[in-house]
C-alpha distance (Angstrom), angle and dihedral (degrees) to the residues before:
residue distance angle dihedral
X1 . . .
X2 3.83 . .
X3 3.82 91.1 .
X4 3.82 91.8 49.6
X5 3.78 92.0 48.7
X6 3.81 90.8 49.3
X7 3.78 90.8 51.9
X8 3.74 91.4 46.9
X9 3.80 92.1 52.8
X10 3.79 90.1 46.3
X11 3.74 90.3 53.4
X12 3.73 92.3 50.3
X13 3.79 87.2 52.0
X14 3.80 91.2 52.7
X15 3.86 88.0 51.0
X16 3.78 90.3 51.7
X17 3.77 92.1 50.9
X18 3.75 91.6 53.5
X19 3.79 89.3 43.9
X20 3.68 94.5 58.0
X21 3.71 91.9 44.2
X22 3.74 95.6 46.8
X23 3.73 104.1 64.3
X24 3.78 125.3 149.5
X25 3.75 155.4 -150.6
X26 3.72 98.5 -59.3
X27 3.86 90.8 -99.1
X28 3.80 95.1 110.8
X29 3.82 118.7 94.3
X30 3.74 113.6 -152.3
X31 3.85 94.9 -177.8
X32 3.80 116.9 116.0
X33 3.79 115.9 -151.4
X34 3.80 118.5 -130.7
X35 3.75 148.0 135.8
X36 3.76 92.6 -97.9
X37 3.89 125.4 -168.9
X38 3.77 117.6 -156.8
X39 3.79 115.8 -124.2
X40 3.82 108.9 -125.2
X41 3.78 136.8 170.5
X42 3.78 88.2 -97.1
X43 3.82 98.4 55.5
X44 3.77 101.8 24.3
X45 3.80 96.9 101.3
X46 3.89 92.4 52.3
X47 3.86 90.5 44.1
X48 3.79 90.4 52.8
X49 3.81 90.8 47.5
X50 3.79 90.8 52.2
X51 3.75 94.8 46.1
X52 3.82 92.6 47.3
X53 3.83 89.6 52.6
X54 3.84 89.0 50.5
X55 3.81 90.0 48.0
X56 3.81 92.5 52.5
X57 3.77 87.6 53.9
X58 3.82 90.8 50.1
X59 3.82 92.7 53.2
X60 3.77 93.3 47.5
X61 3.85 89.1 55.3
X62 3.78 95.8 52.4
X63 3.82 104.0 -82.6
X64 3.76 132.5 -87.1
X65 3.78 93.7 -57.4
X66 3.79 92.4 49.2
X67 3.70 130.1 -114.7
X68 3.84 104.0 -37.8
X69 3.83 92.8 -172.7
X70 3.81 90.9 70.0
X71 3.86 115.6 103.0
X72 3.82 94.0 -130.6
X73 3.81 94.7 44.5
X74 3.85 115.7 145.5
X75 3.81 135.2 164.2
X76 3.78 128.0 -167.9
X77 3.72 135.9 -167.2
X78 3.76 124.1 -163.6
X79 3.82 127.4 -177.4
X80 3.70 135.7 -155.8
X81 3.72 114.2 175.8
X82 3.84 136.4 170.6
X83 3.80 128.1 174.5
X84 3.83 132.4 168.3
X85 3.87 120.3 -170.2
X86 3.77 123.0 -175.9
X87 3.80 131.1 169.7
X88 3.81 139.5 175.4
X89 3.76 111.2 -170.5
X90 3.78 100.0 152.3
X91 3.77 137.7 89.2
X92 3.81 133.1 -131.6
X93 3.72 96.7 -81.5
X94 3.81 97.0 35.8
X95 3.72 113.7 39.6
X96 3.83 121.3 -158.8
X97 3.81 112.4 169.7
X98 3.69 141.5 127.4
X99 3.85 152.7 156.1
X100 3.67 128.9 -134.4
X101 3.81 123.8 -167.1
X102 3.87 123.9 -175.1
X103 3.80 124.2 -179.2
X104 3.78 136.3 167.0
X105 3.83 151.7 126.3
X106 3.80 128.3 -133.8
X107 3.76 132.5 -175.4
X108 3.73 126.0 -170.8
X109 3.82 128.0 179.4
X110 3.82 123.6 -166.9
X111 3.86 116.9 -169.5
X112 3.83 141.7 169.7
X113 3.81 112.7 -95.7
X114 3.73 96.4 168.8
X115 3.82 138.4 -22.3
X116 3.82 90.3 -79.7
X117 3.81 103.6 27.8
X118 3.78 136.9 63.7
X119 3.74 126.8 -155.3
X120 3.84 123.1 -140.7
X121 3.81 132.7 -159.1
X122 3.77 127.4 171.4
X123 3.78 147.1 153.7
X124 3.76 135.4 -176.0
X125 3.81 147.7 152.8
X126 3.73 133.9 -147.0
X127 3.73 136.1 -171.5
X128 3.81 129.5 -163.2
X129 3.77 124.7 -173.7
X130 3.81 129.2 174.9
X131 3.73 134.4 179.9
X132 3.82 117.7 -176.8
X133 3.78 138.7 163.0
X134 3.82 116.2 -160.0
X135 3.86 131.3 175.2
X136 3.81 115.4 -132.2
X137 3.81 141.5 160.8
X138 3.82 91.1 -72.8
X139 3.76 97.0 43.6
X140 3.75 132.6 -95.8
X141 3.87 115.8 -8.1
X142 3.83 120.9 -162.2
X143 3.75 131.2 -157.4
X144 3.85 122.4 -165.4
X145 3.72 107.6 168.4
X146 3.84 137.7 159.3
X147 3.84 128.7 -174.2
X148 3.77 126.8 -175.3
X149 3.85 122.8 -173.6
X150 3.80 136.2 178.7
X151 3.84 129.7 -159.5
X152 3.76 130.6 -164.9
X153 3.83 129.1 -179.8
X154 3.89 115.6 -165.2
X155 3.86 139.2 134.1
X156 3.79 92.5 9.7
X157 3.85 97.2 -53.9
X158 3.79 135.6 99.3
X159 3.74 114.1 -144.4
X160 3.80 121.0 -163.1
X161 3.76 132.5 -178.1
X162 3.81 131.5 175.0
X163 3.80 139.0 -177.9
X164 3.79 125.7 -162.8
X165 3.81 132.0 -174.4
X166 3.76 140.5 170.0
X167 3.66 133.5 44.6
X168 3.95 133.4 -40.9
X169 3.84 114.2 -158.9
X170 3.82 90.7 -21.9
X171 3.79 96.5 -47.2
X172 3.82 124.3 111.3
X173 3.83 116.2 -120.8
X174 3.82 104.7 -107.6
X175 3.87 115.1 -111.6
X176 3.77 91.7 -120.4
X177 3.76 90.6 57.0
X178 3.81 97.9 47.4
X179 3.84 95.3 89.3
X180 3.85 130.9 38.0
X181 3.82 132.2 176.8
X182 3.80 128.1 -176.0
X183 3.73 142.5 153.2
X184 3.80 137.8 -164.1
X185 3.80 137.6 -174.7
X186 3.78 114.0 -94.4
X187 3.83 88.0 -132.6
X188 3.82 87.8 64.0
X189 3.87 89.4 54.0
X190 3.83 91.1 47.1
X191 3.86 89.3 50.5
X192 3.81 92.0 50.1
X193 3.83 92.3 47.7
X194 3.90 93.0 45.4
X195 3.88 86.8 58.8
X196 3.76 89.9 52.7
X197 3.83 104.0 38.0
X198 3.84 117.4 61.1
X199 3.77 115.1 -132.3
X200 3.88 108.7 -126.1
X201 3.79 115.2 -121.3
X202 3.77 120.7 -133.6
X203 3.82 119.6 7.3
X204 3.79 104.8 11.9
X205 3.74 91.6 -173.2
X206 3.80 94.7 70.6
X207 3.76 108.8 78.1
X208 3.77 99.5 -179.6
X209 3.82 102.4 -112.4
X210 3.75 95.0 175.4
X211 3.84 90.8 46.2
X212 3.83 88.0 50.1
X213 3.81 91.9 53.6
X214 3.84 90.9 47.1
X215 3.75 92.6 49.9
X216 3.74 92.0 49.1
X217 3.75 92.0 50.3
X218 3.84 92.1 46.3
X219 3.76 89.4 54.9
X220 3.86 89.2 63.0
X221 3.82 98.0 -101.0
X222 3.80 118.5 139.5
X223 3.82 108.2 -118.5
X224 3.74 127.3 -155.7
X225 3.80 129.6 170.5
X226 3.81 147.2 -174.9
X227 3.83 120.1 -153.9
X228 3.79 124.1 -179.1
X229 3.76 140.1 143.9
X230 3.81 91.4 -118.7
X231 3.89 101.2 48.7
X232 3.81 103.4 20.5
X233 3.73 120.4 -142.8
X234 3.85 128.0 -22.1
X235 3.80 121.0 -176.1
X236 3.74 125.9 -168.9
X237 3.81 121.6 -168.5
X238 3.74 114.2 -170.9
X239 3.85 130.4 -164.4
X240 3.87 108.9 -139.6
X241 3.80 120.2 -135.1
X242 3.81 86.7 -116.6
X243 3.81 91.3 57.6
X244 3.83 90.5 47.6
X245 3.77 92.2 50.4
X246 3.88 90.9 48.7
X247 3.79 88.0 53.9
X248 3.72 95.0 44.4
X249 3.83 89.7 47.1
X250 3.74 93.3 53.8
X251 3.83 91.9 47.6
X252 3.80 92.2 48.6
X253 3.80 90.4 45.7
X254 3.79 89.0 62.7
X255 3.76 90.7 60.5
X256 3.83 98.3 35.1
X257 3.76 92.8 113.7
X258 3.83 90.2 67.4
X259 3.82 97.5 32.0
X260 3.71 140.8 41.6
X261 3.80 115.2 -64.2
X262 3.73 118.8 -108.3
X263 3.83 90.9 -116.2
X264 3.75 89.2 61.8
X265 3.86 94.3 44.4
X266 3.76 106.2 51.9
X267 3.82 94.1 -175.2
X268 3.77 122.4 -153.4
X269 3.76 134.7 -154.2
X270 3.85 123.6 -137.2
X271 3.85 116.0 -103.3
X272 3.86 91.8 -119.4
X273 3.81 93.3 57.4
X274 3.72 117.3 151.7
X275 3.79 133.3 174.5
X276 3.77 109.4 159.7
X277 3.80 137.7 162.4
X278 3.79 118.9 -153.6
X279 3.82 130.4 -164.5
X280 3.79 120.3 -173.4
X281 3.82 123.8 -167.1
X282 3.76 114.0 -179.7
X283 3.83 127.1 -132.0
X284 3.91 89.5 -93.1
X285 3.79 91.4 56.5
X286 3.86 97.2 -107.5
X287 3.75 117.8 139.4
X288 3.85 101.4 -115.3
X289 3.78 107.6 172.4
X290 3.81 145.7 2.7
X291 3.79 116.4 -174.5
X292 3.73 143.6 165.0
X293 3.82 124.9 -144.8
X294 3.83 117.2 -165.3
X295 3.88 129.1 -177.5
X296 3.79 107.1 155.6
X297 3.76 131.2 158.0
X298 3.83 122.5 175.3
X299 3.76 123.1 -172.1
X300 3.78 119.7 -162.2
X301 3.88 120.6 -170.0
X302 3.80 110.7 -135.3
X303 3.83 101.0 175.4
X304 3.77 94.6 -93.2
X305 3.81 133.9 97.8
X306 3.86 89.7 -105.4
X307 3.85 108.7 55.9
X308 3.77 119.6 -158.9
X309 3.69 117.2 -89.4
X310 3.88 137.6 -162.9
X311 3.84 123.1 -171.4
X312 3.79 129.7 -175.8
X313 3.74 121.5 177.1
X314 3.80 137.9 161.8
X315 3.76 139.3 59.8
X316 3.78 148.8 -104.3
X317 3.83 118.1 -135.9
X318 3.74 118.0 -171.4
X319 3.84 112.5 -177.8
X320 3.77 127.4 -170.2
X321 3.75 129.4 -158.4
X322 3.84 144.0 71.0
X323 3.81 100.4 -56.1
X324 3.82 97.0 83.7
X325 3.79 119.4 142.0
X326 3.81 116.8 -144.8
X327 3.81 121.0 178.4
X328 3.80 119.2 -170.2
X329 3.79 121.1 -173.4
X330 3.76 117.5 -128.4
X331 3.83 118.8 -105.7
X332 3.77 100.3 24.2
X333 3.81 93.2 137.5
X334 3.82 90.8 53.7
X335 3.83 95.5 43.4
X336 3.79 105.4 110.3
X337 3.79 93.1 -163.5
X338 3.80 89.2 77.2
X339 3.84 107.2 74.9
X340 3.84 124.8 -179.7
X341 3.78 115.3 -113.6
X342 3.81 113.2 -110.2
């Protein structure tokens, strides 16, 4: 059981890695609708009591990944993600602006092959595009770059291919670097993940929902929740604009020797600011969704008529359950383009 749990956690980590690599065009909405109640000092004790009671129910029903001891156990993760980032930090004589677009979909399915072994299938694609203009010692340098990648997991192997084109910092991508193919045993990935992901001791099915909520709240995030017999538990953790500006200020402070000081900048955040994390656990106790919703715009005065500007919009939606689509091309095992790394 410990081995299976470790592999399950490792696979979730693999899914997370692809998730945060596979962002999109800003069209994905990570927000989860609900009748949320804010957790405050006045209601915190009752909220924790309610969540702990829900958590006890979850553990009794096999945990948030289901009862892994069942012969027909399976668990799938599907991702839809979209993110747009744009910035303009330059001035008329020294441009520094760019756009980054990331898009992709990933599906991974974990299932019971035997009492001691799990099977894994997956497929996904990502796209990254960037267009930047930066002023340097030799003048303005432009980047116009696109990368597309595919991933397949089947029969104990992970296959990956990627194509890239365009220019990076003014230089054309060499023809011999425009395509890449590789494969590696899934066991190798599991071993890498087991080194990174600690295996919980004791009851691995109890993931500490109440403790998670308390930790998020202690970190300064605003916590809201909805709990009902019909829809289960929804948790919303929100970054405040004050927290964002503190983070931004510390980042800018590190480079203040080469840029304007924070006291001169006085940055502001747009009124419709949103940076929220959602966790959804259904009424049966199964982890159903983890998502991020971002809509951030920061304006930084720079002494000109066109202040510096940073925008981030889009979302990440990671869903769990049985409805995971995996599409594996025929003939992967015989395709000689995919060579195992030495």
